[in-house]
N, C-alpha and C positions, 0 to 999 in steps of 0.2 A: 640525549647523548649527542655530542658535537663531533664533527669530522676533524681529525687531527691532520695538520699540515706536514707532520714529520712521520717517518717510518719507524719501525720498532728499534732501530739503532740510533734514532734521534737525528737523522739526516733529513733535510727538506725533500719532500716527495710531491711536487706540484701536480704531476699527472694523476696519481692516485687521489690526491685531494680534490682536484677538479671533477674527476669521475664520480667519486663518492658524494660530493656536493650536488652534482646533477641528479644522482639517484635519489638523494634525500629530498630535493626540490620536487621531483616527479611524484614521489610518495605523498608529499603534502598536497600537490595539485589533485591527485587522484582521490584523496580523502574528501575533497570538496566537490566531487563529481555530482552532477544533477541526478536526482532521484524523482521519478514520476509520481504524481499523486494519483492513486488508484482508489476507486470507489468499490467497496466490498458489498456485493449484492447477494444476500442469502436469506432463507426464510427466518422469520422471527416468531410469528404467531404459531399456535399449536403446542408443541412440546418446547416451551420457552426455555427451560433450563438447558436442554440439549442443544437448542438452536443458538443460544448465547455461547455455550462451550465451543460449538462449531465455528461461530463467527470469530471468536478469539483465535482459534486455530488458523482460520483463513487470514487473519491479520498478521499472525506470526509468519505464515508462509509468504505473504507479500513483503515483509521486511527482509526475509531471507533472499527474496528475488530482487533486492535492492530498490524496492518501491516504498512509498509512504502510504500506508493504508488509511482509508477514511470509512468508518462503519457507523453511520448515524443510528442504526438500529441497536448499537451498543451504547450510544451516548444519550439519546433522547429519553429512553425509558428510565433513566436515572432520576428524572424530575418531571416526566409526563406520564400520564396513565394511558396505556395502549388500549385499555378496555373502554375508555371514554371516546365515543365516535368523533367528537369535536377535536379532542386532543390528538387522536390518531391521525385525523385529516391534516391538522397543523404540522404534526411530526413528518408526515409524508411530504407535505409542501416544502418544509424546511430542507428535507433531505434532497428533494429534486433541485432546489436552488444550489445546494452544495455540489450536486452531481455535475452541473455544467461548469464548475470550476476545476474539475478533474481531467487528467490526461487520458484516462481509460476507465471502463467499467468492467470489473471482474465478477462474473456470475458463477456461484458455486452450488453444486447439488443437482440432483435430477428433477426435483420438484420445483416448479416455478409458481410462486404465490401470486396473488393479485397485486400486492405492492411491488413485487419484483417485476411483474409485467409492465407496470407503469414506469419503473426505472429503466427498463430495457427500451421501452417505446421512446422515452425522453432522450436516451443516449443516441438512439437511431435518428431521431429528429434533429439532434444537434451534431450529428456526424462524429460522435465520440466513439473511438474504437472499443469493441466489446470482445472479451475473451471468456470462454466457457471452461469450467473446471468441474471435475467430479468432486464428491465429498472428500476424497483422498488427495485432493489438490493436483490431480493429473489433468492435463489439457484434454479437452474433448471437442469434437467437431459438431456443429449444429447445422 
């Protein structure tokens, strides 16, 4: 929808036109606002089905928070076997490489797995901001 230069009586209305054009320009600018890339850190092993469901929920939460979620534990199991120690090690190594590209690490849940401990340690070493959340996506203090 374009902004009309004329009022409802078809007379030129430059003040309204300029104001509405400025609003439209600002809307476009805001739609291109930067979104941080956040690494989603949550358990995978154990109850894998439930953990995958939770990780999807955490990613959806990140999108609602205007962030871009990155959850390697949802991606790599699509073509790597977490039960194979060599592939699991590679998957974690790949994930840690991606982590350092992120703006923040978001840790979900009360249980911190061994893999999550490595991700948290890497984020701390690289001074990547870390936020902790409950399984219900509520911020928590550590």
